[in-house]
TORGU-611780 format. One line per field, with one value per residue (C-alpha): residue in one letter; x, y, z. Coordinates in Angstrom, 2 decimals, padded with zeros to 5 digits. Layout:
! TORGU-611780
type c(a:...)
c1 c(X:...)
c2 c(Y:...)
c3 c(Z:...)
! end
This chain:
! TORGU-611780
type c(m:k:n:w:l:w:l:f:l:f:l:l:l:f:e:k:q:c:f:g:y:e:l:i:l:p:k:n:k:k:a:e:v:s:s:n:y:i:f:f:v:g:k:a:t:n:s:e:s:i:y:i:n:n:q:k:i:y:t:a:p:n:g:a:f:a:h:s:v:r:l:r:d:g:e:n:r:i:l:v:r:s:n:y:k:t:q:i:y:n:f:h:k:k:k:l:i:p:k:q:k:e:q:i:k:e:f:s:p:v:t:a:i:v:q:k:d:r:i:p:l:r:s:t:p:e:e:q:g:s:n:i:i:s:g:l:y:k:d:t:n:l:l:i:n:g:s:q:e:n:f:y:r:v:l:l:s:q:d:k:e:a:w:i:a:k:d:d:v:v:i:n:c:n:e:n:s:v:p:a:n:f:i:n:t:d:n:q:r:f:k:n:a:t:i:q:t:i:s:f:s:k:n:l:p:y:t:v:e:e:r:n:d:e:i:i:f:k:v:y:n:p:e:l:s:y:d:s:v:y:t:l:n:i:p:a:p:a:k:y:t:y:s:v:s:l:k:d:g:t:y:t:f:k:v:s:e:l:p:k:t:l:q:e:c:i:i:v:i:d:a:g:h:g:g:t:e:k:g:a:v:g:c:l:g:d:n:e:k:d:i:n:l:k:i:a:l:e:l:q:e:q:l:k:q:m:g:a:t:v:i:m:t:r:e:c:d:g:y:v:n:l:k:n:r:i:n:i:g:k:n:n:n:a:d:i:f:i:s:i:h:l:n:s:i:g:d:s:p:i:n:l:r:k:n:r:g:t:s:i:y:y:y:n:l:a:a:k:t:l:a:e:s:l:e:h:s:i:t:q:k:a:g:t:t:k:n:g:i:h:q:k:g:f:a:v:i:r:p:t:e:y:i:g:i:l:v:e:a:a:y:m:t:n:p:l:d:s:t:l:y:q:t:k:d:f:a:h:n:v:a:q:g:i:a:d:g:i:v:e:f:i:n:k)
c1 c(-066.03:-066.16:-064.38:-061.53:-061.29:-061.08:-058.46:-056.41:-056.52:-055.59:-052.61:-051.51:-051.59:-049.91:-047.12:-046.54:-046.43:-044.03:-041.69:-041.01:-038.54:-036.18:-032.62:-031.22:-027.86:-025.57:-025.56:-023.61:-024.23:-020.56:-017.61:-014.20:-014.29:-012.04:-014.79:-015.71:-019.46:-021.85:-024.97:-028.31:-030.92:-034.22:-038.01:-040.42:-044.06:-046.69:-046.99:-043.25:-040.96:-037.28:-034.50:-030.76:-028.66:-031.76:-032.07:-035.46:-035.06:-037.28:-039.43:-041.03:-044.71:-043.65:-041.66:-038.22:-035.56:-031.82:-029.27:-025.48:-023.54:-020.06:-017.58:-014.76:-011.54:-011.95:-015.23:-018.61:-021.90:-025.00:-028.56:-031.40:-034.89:-038.55:-041.87:-041.52:-037.89:-034.36:-031.06:-027.46:-024.64:-020.93:-018.25:-014.54:-013.01:-009.38:-007.19:-005.66:-002.12:-001.68:000.88:003.77:004.10:007.50:009.47:010.13:013.46:015.18:017.53:018.90:016.51:016.54:014.33:011.66:009.44:005.71:004.90:001.21:-001.50:-003.76:-001.56:-002.78:-000.61:-001.66:-001.47:-000.65:001.11:-002.15:-004.55:-007.67:-010.03:-010.08:-006.31:-005.86:-004.68:-004.11:-003.80:-000.33:000.43:002.92:006.53:005.96:009.27:009.26:011.68:011.56:013.44:011.98:009.97:007.56:006.42:004.94:005.18:007.77:007.63:007.41:009.10:006.87:007.98:009.63:006.33:004.48:005.08:003.03:003.18:003.09:003.04:006.46:005.02:003.85:007.30:010.86:013.94:015.81:019.38:020.63:022.70:022.78:019.00:017.95:015.71:012.36:012.17:009.18:008.11:004.95:001.32:-001.84:-005.40:-008.57:-012.07:-015.26:-018.95:-019.22:-015.60:-012.08:-009.06:-005.59:-002.41:001.03:003.93:007.19:009.85:008.90:005.91:005.82:003.66:000.64:-002.13:-005.55:-007.19:-010.82:-011.85:-015.18:-014.37:-011.35:-009.46:-005.72:-003.62:000.03:002.92:006.02:009.73:010.75:014.55:014.45:013.85:011.56:011.68:009.84:006.13:004.11:000.57:-002.57:-005.44:-008.62:-011.93:-014.59:-018.17:-020.99:-021.57:-018.77:-016.81:-013.16:-010.69:-006.90:-005.02:-001.32:000.50:004.24:004.72:001.72:-001.07:-004.52:-006.83:-010.48:-013.16:-016.72:-019.82:-022.77:-025.81:-028.40:-031.47:-032.37:-033.12:-029.45:-028.16:-026.77:-027.45:-026.07:-028.08:-026.10:-028.12:-025.63:-024.56:-026.31:-025.95:-023.84:-023.13:-026.27:-025.27:-026.74:-029.38:-032.43:-034.18:-036.84:-034.35:-034.50:-031.45:-030.22:-029.48:-033.20:-034.39:-031.57:-032.75:-036.39:-035.43:-033.10:-035.77:-038.31:-035.79:-034.99:-038.66:-039.18:-036.08:-036.88:-040.36:-038.74:-036.60:-033.18:-030.88:-030.59:-028.04:-028.14:-025.21:-027.61:-031.31:-031.57:-030.08:-026.57:-023.07:-021.19:-017.75:-016.70:-014.39:-017.15:-019.62:-017.13:-016.36:-020.07:-020.13:-016.94:-017.47:-020.98:-019.85:-022.17:-022.89:-024.33:-023.75:-026.18:-025.28:-028.21:-027.77:-029.30:-027.18:-026.05:-024.09:-020.42:-018.34:-019.95:-022.84:-026.23:-028.25:-031.79:-032.39:-029.06:-028.31:-031.39:-032.64:-031.06:-027.33:-025.82:-022.16:-020.04:-016.28:-015.47:-016.38:-018.41:-020.89:-021.61:-024.50:-026.26:-025.79:-027.53:-030.44:-030.86:-030.89:-033.72:-035.83:-035.46:-036.32:-039.28:-040.68:-039.81:-040.49:-037.01:-034.99:-031.87:-028.71:-026.34:-024.18:-020.72:-017.53:-016.09:-013.92:-016.18:-014.73:-017.79:-018.03:-014.30:-014.02:-014.08:-015.44:-018.97:-020.86:-020.88:-023.29:-023.93:-027.38:-027.99:-031.79:-032.39:-030.85:-031.52:-030.61:-032.77:-036.23:-037.66:-036.49:-037.70:-041.28:-040.58:-038.57:-041.02:-043.90:-044.94:-044.43:-040.94:-038.98:-041.24:-040.97:-037.16:-036.87:-039.13:-036.97:-033.80:-035.37:-036.62:-033.19:-031.46:-033.89:-033.41:-029.62:-029.64:-032.02:-030.05)
c2 c(014.22:011.56:013.89:014.36:010.57:010.00:012.73:011.15:007.74:009.28:011.12:007.94:005.98:008.83:008.99:005.24:005.54:008.48:006.54:004.42:001.64:000.15:-000.84:-003.86:-003.57:-001.67:-000.80:002.46:005.39:006.27:003.89:003.01:-000.38:-002.71:-004.72:-004.39:-004.24:-002.77:-004.80:-003.05:-005.27:-004.10:-004.00:-001.49:-000.61:-001.81:001.46:002.20:002.03:001.74:003.38:003.03:005.51:006.08:002.37:000.89:-002.13:-005.22:-005.51:-008.84:-009.05:-009.13:-005.89:-007.51:-006.06:-006.50:-004.86:-004.69:-001.60:-001.89:000.49:002.36:003.26:006.38:008.13:006.60:008.43:006.23:007.57:005.36:006.80:005.94:007.79:008.74:008.71:009.55:008.54:009.17:006.70:007.50:004.82:005.26:002.24:001.70:000.92:-002.47:-003.03:-006.69:-008.39:-009.86:-013.52:-014.58:-016.80:-020.38:-020.75:-023.96:-025.93:-029.46:-031.93:-031.90:-033.71:-032.06:-033.35:-032.65:-031.16:-032.04:-034.46:-033.79:-031.14:-030.31:-031.44:-029.23:-029.35:-025.61:-023.13:-021.51:-021.94:-023.35:-026.13:-027.52:-028.01:-030.37:-033.79:-035.45:-034.79:-035.71:-037.04:-035.91:-037.04:-037.69:-037.47:-035.29:-034.45:-030.74:-029.06:-025.58:-022.80:-020.05:-017.44:-019.34:-022.84:-025.55:-027.68:-031.38:-033.86:-036.93:-038.68:-037.92:-036.69:-035.45:-032.61:-030.96:-028.06:-027.68:-024.61:-023.74:-023.30:-026.94:-028.52:-028.22:-028.84:-031.96:-030.80:-034.34:-035.19:-038.88:-039.34:-042.95:-043.60:-045.36:-049.00:-050.98:-053.73:-055.44:-055.18:-056.93:-057.19:-058.09:-058.37:-058.15:-058.22:-054.44:-053.27:-053.82:-052.96:-052.76:-051.92:-050.97:-050.64:-048.72:-048.04:-044.31:-042.12:-041.14:-038.84:-040.29:-039.37:-040.84:-040.70:-041.69:-043.18:-044.58:-048.18:-048.02:-045.99:-045.56:-045.13:-044.13:-043.83:-041.85:-041.44:-044.80:-044.94:-041.11:-041.71:-039.99:-042.75:-045.41:-045.30:-047.95:-048.23:-049.95:-050.32:-050.94:-051.82:-049.20:-050.27:-048.36:-046.28:-046.00:-044.00:-044.40:-043.46:-043.32:-043.65:-043.89:-045.31:-045.98:-046.09:-048.34:-046.92:-048.43:-047.77:-048.72:-048.68:-049.17:-049.87:-047.63:-049.27:-050.61:-049.28:-045.93:-047.67:-048.70:-045.19:-042.61:-039.15:-035.89:-032.75:-029.52:-026.29:-023.74:-020.70:-019.88:-017.59:-014.54:-015.99:-014.89:-016.00:-014.17:-011.46:-011.55:-008.74:-008.54:-008.64:-012.38:-014.10:-017.21:-019.02:-019.03:-020.55:-023.12:-024.26:-024.52:-026.79:-028.86:-029.45:-030.43:-032.85:-034.31:-035.12:-036.61:-038.83:-040.08:-041.05:-043.03:-044.93:-043.31:-042.46:-038.66:-036.45:-032.65:-030.26:-027.71:-027.71:-024.08:-020.67:-021.35:-020.98:-024.17:-023.85:-025.79:-028.17:-029.22:-029.73:-032.04:-033.89:-034.51:-036.31:-038.30:-039.16:-040.47:-042.61:-040.74:-042.34:-039.15:-035.51:-032.88:-029.22:-026.85:-023.28:-020.55:-018.82:-015.22:-013.20:-012.43:-009.71:-010.11:-008.70:-010.17:-011.86:-012.44:-015.24:-016.98:-016.45:-018.22:-021.64:-024.68:-025.43:-028.69:-028.94:-032.06:-032.59:-036.30:-038.36:-040.79:-037.98:-036.96:-039.41:-038.14:-034.56:-035.45:-037.07:-034.09:-031.50:-033.33:-034.05:-030.64:-028.58:-030.86:-030.58:-026.94:-025.45:-023.90:-023.83:-025.94:-023.92:-026.81:-029.39:-028.12:-029.65:-027.39:-027.91:-026.64:-027.81:-029.75:-031.87:-032.61:-035.55:-038.96:-040.72:-039.78:-038.83:-035.03:-032.69:-028.95:-027.80:-024.15:-024.34:-020.91:-017.43:-015.15:-012.13:-012.91:-011.25:-014.11:-016.72:-014.62:-015.23:-018.95:-019.08:-016.68:-019.17:-021.24:-024.56:-023.86:-025.49:-028.55:-028.91:-028.55:-031.09:-033.49:-033.06:-033.82:-036.89:-038.19:-037.65:-039.59:-042.50:-042.55:-042.55:-045.40:-047.53:-047.20)
c3 c(184.20:181.50:179.09:181.57:182.02:178.28:177.99:180.78:179.10:175.76:177.26:179.05:175.81:173.94:176.51:176.17:172.38:172.59:174.83:171.77:171.15:173.74:172.87:174.72:172.96:172.85:176.53:176.15:173.81:173.66:173.78:172.40:170.67:168.66:166.95:163.29:163.94:166.50:167.12:167.76:169.41:170.80:170.75:169.25:169.91:167.47:165.56:165.19:162.19:163.14:161.13:161.77:159.77:157.62:156.77:157.64:159.91:159.87:163.01:163.93:164.95:168.62:168.19:168.11:165.82:165.26:162.99:162.70:161.62:160.19:161.84:160.15:161.94:164.06:164.90:164.03:164.55:164.38:164.38:165.64:165.18:164.96:164.73:168.40:169.40:168.21:169.80:168.74:169.39:169.07:168.82:168.34:166.64:167.48:164.51:165.14:163.98:162.98:165.16:163.22:164.06:165.31:162.94:163.99:165.76:164.72:166.97:167.33:169.02:172.83:175.32:177.45:180.25:180.59:184.03:184.57:183.44:180.46:178.84:175.30:172.40:169.48:165.70:165.49:167.83:168.98:171.87:170.23:171.18:167.66:167.33:170.33:169.12:172.50:176.23:177.47:180.93:183.54:182.97:179.26:177.39:174.27:171.50:170.64:167.81:167.45:169.05:168.07:170.56:173.54:172.04:171.44:168.31:169.15:166.81:166.66:163.49:160.15:158.73:161.82:164.25:166.96:169.43:173.20:175.45:176.86:180.35:180.36:179.94:181.22:179.13:180.24:180.87:181.54:178.47:179.47:179.66:179.20:176.15:176.50:175.45:174.20:176.63:175.37:174.25:175.43:174.11:176.02:174.55:176.57:175.64:175.05:175.19:173.91:176.07:174.58:176.44:175.17:177.60:177.53:180.13:180.08:179.25:175.57:173.41:171.61:169.19:168.37:164.95:164.40:161.08:159.92:160.84:163.13:165.71:165.22:168.36:167.83:170.29:169.25:170.08:171.53:171.84:171.50:167.81:165.33:162.69:164.73:165.59:167.41:166.04:167.33:164.86:166.84:165.12:165.88:166.69:164.97:168.14:170.66:173.23:174.15:176.85:177.22:180.49:181.34:184.33:184.59:180.83:180.14:177.99:178.42:175.50:176.01:173.33:174.62:172.55:173.35:175.03:172.60:174.45:175.98:179.29:179.56:178.77:181.17:179.74:181.12:180.32:180.50:180.67:179.33:181.39:184.70:187.69:186.87:183.42:181.55:178.06:175.07:175.51:173.24:171.38:174.09:176.96:177.63:179.13:177.35:180.63:181.55:178.27:178.36:181.79:180.71:177.82:180.03:182.69:180.03:178.51:181.92:182.50:179.05:179.12:182.63:181.50:178.67:181.18:180.75:183.64:183.60:185.38:185.29:185.46:186.99:187.93:189.03:188.22:189.48:188.04:187.07:185.52:182.41:184.26:186.65:183.79:182.06:185.29:185.88:182.54:183.12:186.78:186.12:183.16:180.82:177.47:175.97:176.96:175.63:176.18:175.54:174.32:172.16:169.55:169.00:166.46:167.00:165.38:161.95:159.91:160.77:158.07:159.36:156.85:157.34:161.06:162.36:163.32:164.97:164.83:166.10:167.10:167.55:167.80:167.81:164.76:166.90:167.65:164.06:163.54:166.67:165.45:162.20:164.02:166.34:163.56:161.82:164.92:166.65:163.56:162.89:166.43:167.23:163.80:163.52:160.31:159.80:160.41:159.90:161.62:162.54:163.93:166.60:169.68:172.47:175.80:177.00:173.83:173.34:175.78:174.10:177.19:176.09:172.92:173.22:171.42:171.81:170.64:169.66:169.54:167.95:167.68:170.64:168.51:165.48:165.54:163.44:165.97:168.90:167.78:168.32:171.54:173.19:172.80:175.80:173.98:172.62:175.49:175.44:171.65:171.57:174.39:172.50:169.40:171.39:173.01:169.65:168.10:170.89:170.52:166.74:167.20:169.72:167.65:164.40)
! end
């Protein structure tokens, strides 16, 4: 009887071993794709060696592995095997024909009217977060003198032009349109803020440029001219936020100094993704949204204990769209907005040594110092490597009304990082690093 029991246990173990590795990605064994790379992510049993197209793949102590395969145009056959299991994947890569960009169509300057509030004025004729130079208001008068595909070229001054989507404006067919006139300016100083106004008889386009010690606010096209620009040079505090509003031709530009203690701060914590939006998937099948939330809840508790006012964009597994996340920050007068994520690899080859660790993203210059503090404190507390500080126009960190930071704590798709984010203390340690970085930033 004992012999039969031992045999049963042996066969059970043998069957488990023979089942072999599990691939989390790709989800399909056969597909038509347009990407340059296919990403293989999965987990192996302890006694397995993984080979992809006869190349041995690194497997972490927890069984996690990841590898990218470059695709050629047409048919691609990829063999994934181990001691116990072999699978064949077939991908057909479509040959992409580069689209020829339309040439710029030149024409004599005409006026156009912006149709809605907060319409992006861009530095290039493309839809990107990083090329937005201001958000124009409804009824703003523009001078346009060219077009390219879906954009009009906006004539701001003799040495500056911009672009706006055609759908966001209408051409002013009134040949006798009245030009905008300058009316006046005003300046008010308060304990922690400076408010400057500049008034015109019509709404005009504007830009804002941040420098190390000042903020430059420019208004263009008074008198329907491109050789006159009104400029406000506003001294910038060491740590600040700013806002721009427009009503009946009057721009109000407010620069606010950040509170000097954590107890005076309002901090919004944004757990990335949620609900049906899972985010990245890890080598062991983890969903990014769940780890983001764990870190966010830990950070909420720690910052509250330190005396900060904390507001969450989500406290459970629910979907919150980008607009609502941003509005939570603006409507609650947030001083600091921290968006928490874990990283993944896009359509590029994976480098296990390079594509790992903590990345910090900022957009506005005022947030760069906080980004530097967070990179140091998170990697120190969580044991991750430094993957750099990057300026990028993610929607939730673009607003200037708060100091916006997006934290990519580690790479979901890196086997080396998976051994960290799988530990029970990872969320606590990342949260502690974020809290320490915020305190260091405020106290500087």
